[in-house]
N, C-alpha and C positions, 0 to 999 in steps of 0.2 A: 762725162763734162768736168772738170776737179770744181768741189763745192768753192772755192774761192779765187774761179780763174779769172772772173771780170771786174774783180774789183777797181773802181778808180775811172770807169771808164764814162761817166756822166761830164766828166772833162771835155773829153772829146767830142761828146755830142752838142756841147756848146760852142765848139770851136768851130763853126765853119761847116756841120756838116747837114744836111739837104732832111729839113722835116715835111713829115705829112701828119693830117689827121686823120685819123682814120675812121671815128663817131664824130657826128655834128654835134657842135657845138660842146665848150671844155666848163666843169664845175670850176671855178675858183676859188669856192668858198673853204673857211676852215673845218679842221675835221669833223667830222661829227658821225653819228652813230645811222646806219641806213636800216630799213625795216626787217636786212637778214638778221640772222638773230648775232650775240655775241660771239659765240663760240664758233659758229661760221666764219667769221672776220679774223679772229684772234686765230686761228686752226692755218688759214690759207697764209696771214703773216709769218707763223712760225714756220711753217713748211718753207714757204719762199728763201728766207734767212736760213734755214738748215741748207738748203738748195746752191740755186746760183747768185740768188741775190746778196746784196750785202749793203753795209750800214754804217757810216762815219760818225762819231762823234761830234764833227761839228756841226752845227744846228740839224742833228741827228737826220740824216739828208740818206734816204734809201735809194739803192742804184737796184733794176731788173735790167736783163738782160738775155738774149737769146738769137740762134740762127733764124728758126724759123718765127715768120715774122706775124703767122696768125697767133702764136702764143701768146707774142708781148703786146698784141693790141686788147686781147682777152684779159691779162693782167690787166692793163691800163686799165681797160673800162670797167675792172672791179673794184681799182682803187680810186676813180673818180664816181664810180655810183658809192660804193658802201662807207670810204672813207672821208667822201667830199673834199679831196685835196686833186689840184692840177696834177694832171700825167699827161705830158706829152712826148708822142714816140718818135725816135729820128733813125736813119739809117745812118751807120758809122761804118767808113770804108777799115775794111781790120782784114789783113792779107792770109789769116790764120785761119780763118771762115772758112765754110763752104761758098761757095760763090763767090767771097771774097767782101762779105757783109755782115754786118751783125746790127739787130735791130734793141732799141736800147730806152731806158723811160726814168726819171726820176722823180721821187716825192720827197717832202722834209716837214717834220714838224717838231717844234721845239715841244710840244705837250703831247700829254693823250698816250696812244698806242705806241708808236714808232719809236717815239723814246723810252719805255717800257719795256719794247719786245728786243728793242737795240740791247738792253743792259743785261737783260736776262739772260743773256747767249753771247756774252763778250766778256772774256776775261778782262783782269790789268795791265795786261800787253795788247789790248786790244784783237787777240786772236778769237774768231770767232771759236766756240764751245758748244757744249752741252753738258746743261745742266740741272737741278733738278724740278728746274722749272719745265722739262720737256711731259712733264705731268700734263699742262696745259694745251698740248696736242690732242685732240680729244673728240675732232671732229672729222671725217672721211676726206673732207675737201683740202686737209693741209695735206695729206697723203696723197690724194692726187696730185698735187703740186710737187711733193717731193718727189715722186714717180717719175714725174714727167721731167723735172732737172737733173734728178740722180739718177735713177732706175733703168732697168730693163728686165724685158718681161723675154721667156724664151721658151721653145717647146713649139707646139702645133705638127703639121703635116712636115715633115723634113726626108731629106733624100740622101742617100748615101752614095754618094759620088764615087765610090770603088765600084759598086754592082750597079746602082741606077733604080734601086728598089726605093719605093715610099715607103715609109712607116710614121707610127705617131706618137708623138712626146708628149706627157701630158705638160701643159706648162706651169712654169715658173716666175717667181717673182724675185727681185735682188736687188737690193738699191745700194748704192757703189758711196760710203761715207768716207772718203779715204782724207779728211781734215781731220777726222775726231781720234781721237785716241782710243783704246778698246777698254777703258775703264767707262768713258763717254758713250758708248757705245751698247755697253751694257744697261747704262741708263735709259736708253733709246728703246734696246728689249722692254726692261719692264713696263713702261707705259704702252708700249703695243700690247703688252700682255693683260696688263690694268684695264686701259682704257678701251682694248677691241676684243679684249680672249684670243690674242693671235701670238701662240707661240714661235718665238723665231731663234734661229741658228746662228753664229759666226763663223764664214769660212773665211779663212786664211789666205789672201792672195801672196805674189811677189813685195818682196821692199816691205814687208812687216802691215800691208794694209788688209782689211776687214771687210767681206760686205755682210750685209745683214738678209739672211737667206729664210724665205718661204716656202715650205717645202709644198707638194700638191696640193694635199688637202688645206695647209691654211691660205694658199694661194687661192682656191676658190671659195673659200669664206671670205678671203678681203674682195675680192671681185664684186661678189655679192652686194658687199658696203659701195665700192667704191663708183658701178656702174649709174647710179643717178646723180654722179653727180662729175662725171667727167665731159667737160668742154666737148662740143663739137668742130672738131679745129682737126687738120693733117696731123700733126705729130701726136696728139691721143691717139688718131686711127692707128698709126705705124706702131708707137711705142706699145701699145696694148692687143696688137692685131692678132698672137696666137690662141689670146683670150676670146676676142671677136669673133675670130673662125668657127670656134667650137660652139658658141652659142645660138640656137635655131631661132629666127628672125629677130635677127638682135635688133636691128632698125624699129622694132615696135616694141622695144624698153621704153616703159615712161616712168617720167619724174615722178616724186611722191607733190604730194598737194603741197605749193605754197612755197616752192624749192626755187630757188632763185638767185644762178651764178652767172647772169647776164656783167 
């Protein structure tokens, strides 16, 4: 899904769409820090903003949307719990989406991190951009969100449709950041190397776009960082299936003590 594909959906949400409340009760307090570390929350927001989320300069309203209901519910729960902002999920009719429905929610704050991070990654023309502030994307949870929004994982058990033979391809991860220029992606690569010791390459696609590509070795290193932070939702199981299927007893993977991404 293009990085800026869902901009402005919140007006549709408030104009007659049917809302549901996936969690009991809503926190309607002002923005506050939860017990989860500042790095974790900051990286979640940066990964969201570089991915499918959008943010306006008016009232610093952020919008999250996706066709996967469980994914949007998880994000909304995170925003409510760790930012202390109300985040009510709506179902919106959208013929361009699978099953004709998109799920979305908004959160707004004139003060604090929503305002700061929005300004970090928008230029004077209100275009999303990658700046030197990408160095603050320094926690694996931000990469989990970004890959779920904009990434793909290829490989695993593959069938040769000509011969019918099965063969195994080592998984690789790509992040499709089509909204950003090559110099901006080079900044992103530098942050991956500095913060996670992950070397990446840019692979040119049609129309001048580039994918950020993790080779097989760095995909495995990335996967070891991501696993404890991946939410137990359907879209994650599908997105990371080639990596999950390679892992023996994947269901026994334990989260480190103190981890809270609910």
